[in-house]
N, C-alpha and C positions, 0 to 999 in steps of 0.2 A: 859650460856653465849650466847646471840644473838646480833649482830649488823650488820651494813654494812661496816665495816671497810675492807680496803684493805689491804694485807699481807705486813708489813713492820717492821723494827727494828730500834729503836731511842736510841742511847747512851745517858746516863744521867750523868752529872756531880755530883757526890757526896762526893766530898771532895779530901783530898790528905793524903798520908803515908810518914812520914819523918822517915828514919832510917840511921845508918852508917853501911856499908857492912862488917865492922870488927866484928859485933855483930854476924852475921851468919856465916862468912867464917873463922874467926880466923886470917884473914890477917892482919898484924900491921899497914899496909897503910889505913889511914884514909879517906874513901870518903863517903859524905853525899849524900844520894839520896832521892828525893823528887818524888814520883810517884802519878798519879792521882787514885782516886777510882771511878769506872765506875758501875753503873747498866744499865739494859737494858729493855726499854719498847718494848714488842712486839704486834703489833696491827695484829689482826687475824680477820677474817669473824666471828668467834664465840666469838670474845671479845678480852680483854686486858690482858697481862701476864706479870709479872715482873720477869726478871732473875736477881736475887741478888737485894738488897735493900740497900747496902752501909753502911755507918759508924751509930753509935748510935746516936739518936736524942739529946742527952745530949749535944754533940759538939756545938749545935746551941742555946743551952738554957743557956749556960754559957761562959766558958773561949773558945776562937778559937782554943786551943790546948789542947789535952788530950792523955794521956799515955795509950795504949792499953794492952800493955805488956812491960817488960823492954827492952829498946832500942828502941821500934816501937811506934811511935806518929802519932795521928791523927790529921790533921789541916782542917779547913773549906775551906781554899783556897778561890777561886772566886764562891764556890758552896753557894746556897742558902738553901741547904737541899732538902731530898727527894722529899717531898710533893710540894714545890714550883718549883723544876726543872721539875715535871711532869706538873704542871699547865702552865708552860712557854712554852709547847710544845703544848698546847691548849686541854689538858685532865685534867680529874678529878680523884684523887686516889681512889675516891668512886666507880669508875666503873672497878676497878682492881678486877677480879674474882679468879685469881691464882698468887700465889707467887712459884717461883722455885728458892731455894737456890743451888749454885754450892756445898757449904760446910757451916761448921757451924761457921767459923771464923768471928770475930766482925766487919770487914771491908765489909763483903758478906751478912750477916744476920742481921747487926745491927739494921737496920730500919724496920724490919718486924712489930713490934707493931705499926707502923705508919698507916698499912693498915689491920685494924682489920677485915674489912668483907671478905677478901680473904681466899681461901684456901691455906695453905702453903705445900709445899714439900720439906723438909729440909734433901737435900743431898740422896745418893743412899738408897733406900728403901728395907730393908731386905727381904722383901717379893715378890720383883721384881728381877728376874734374867736377865741379858742382857739387852740391849735396852728397852727403854719404850716409847711406842707411845702414847705421852701424851693427844692428843684429839681423838685418835683413828681414824684418817683419813689421817695419813702418813706425815702430814704436819711438825710436831714438835717431833723430838726424843730426848729422854734424855739417854745420853751415859756414862756409868760408865767409870771414868778416874781416879781411885785412884793413891796415888803417894805423891802429896803435902799434902793432908788428906785422911784417911781411906775412908771417906764417900764422896769424891769428884765426881762430874758428871758435863759433860759439855752439852750443848745443839745445836742441829742441826735444823735451820729453812728453810724448802725447799720450793722454789718458782717455779713457771713454767720456769723461766728463768736463775736464779741461786739460790745460798743458802748461808746462813750465818752461820758460826761455832762460837759459843760463847764459848770460852775456859775455862773460869773462870781463875783459877790458874794453870791449867795444863801447861801453858806456859805464860810468861810476854809479849812477843813480837811475832809477826809472824816468824820472821827469826829465833826464838829459835825453833819453831816447824819445818820448814823447815830442820834446823840442827841437830833436836832431842836433844836440850839442855835444860834439866829441870830447874825449877827456884831453887833459893838458898834454899829455906825453904822446906825441904822434910820430910815425914815420912818413905817413902820407895822408894829409888832410883830405884830400878828394876821396880817396879810398875809404877814409874813415867815414864820411858823411855818407858816400854810396852804402857802404854796410849798414849804418843807423837806419837809413830810409827803408833797407829790406827787413830789418828787425822789425820795426815799427809796422809794416805791413803784416808780418807774420802775426804779432801781438794783437793785430786788431782783427784776425780771421775768426777768432773764438775766444772764449774766456782763458785769459793766459795770466799765470803769475810769472812776474820778472823779477829774477833774482841775479844781483850784480855781485861782483867779487869783492868790492871794496865799501859796501853801502852800509852806514851804521844803523840804519832802520831796519834791516833784515832781521826777522824774527828767527832765532834758532830752533825751529819747531819742523816736525815732520809735516811735508805737503804730500797729502794722499790724493792720488789721481785716479 
């Protein structure tokens, strides 16, 4: 990967999730939630990287709504799909060399096949223990953050002036990180809390922009580092 790109992170609109809280909490009160699905394009002097790829492309090939699992629906919303959203930022999906999936769920790895030329790192790698220096220059770290899923990882992008923490589904909103309040859907609550505490500590080390994968308040603007 060789380019003259300046270090930056761009949120990409990759559709929406729709579900009822009661499906996951057992609460009899019915509350319908619609949350965005975000992927993130990382511009780096060594090239372009995707953190997650959003929903399956079939969503844009047929019905604008599809069921991922019982009670969990995917919607197009105002997204035009991963490839088009990359193009709208002025870049080509063909120039992406690396995909990093936070974990294996279809709203995070659903679009992997759309970038066939990229090397894909799918969640925590069994042969790598601890944090992983992705480009071996200290600028991008992959952080094991199990809890929501056993293979879950987050990404820390470190610039000269500040850093961006891409949490994936370790938390749904920044205040969940500050409060150490894990998401509704968990494989292991103790692991999830441990991961949140670690991410919180990292976010307090220096100026940090926290970007989660399902936060409606995320501005779809380039974050320059």
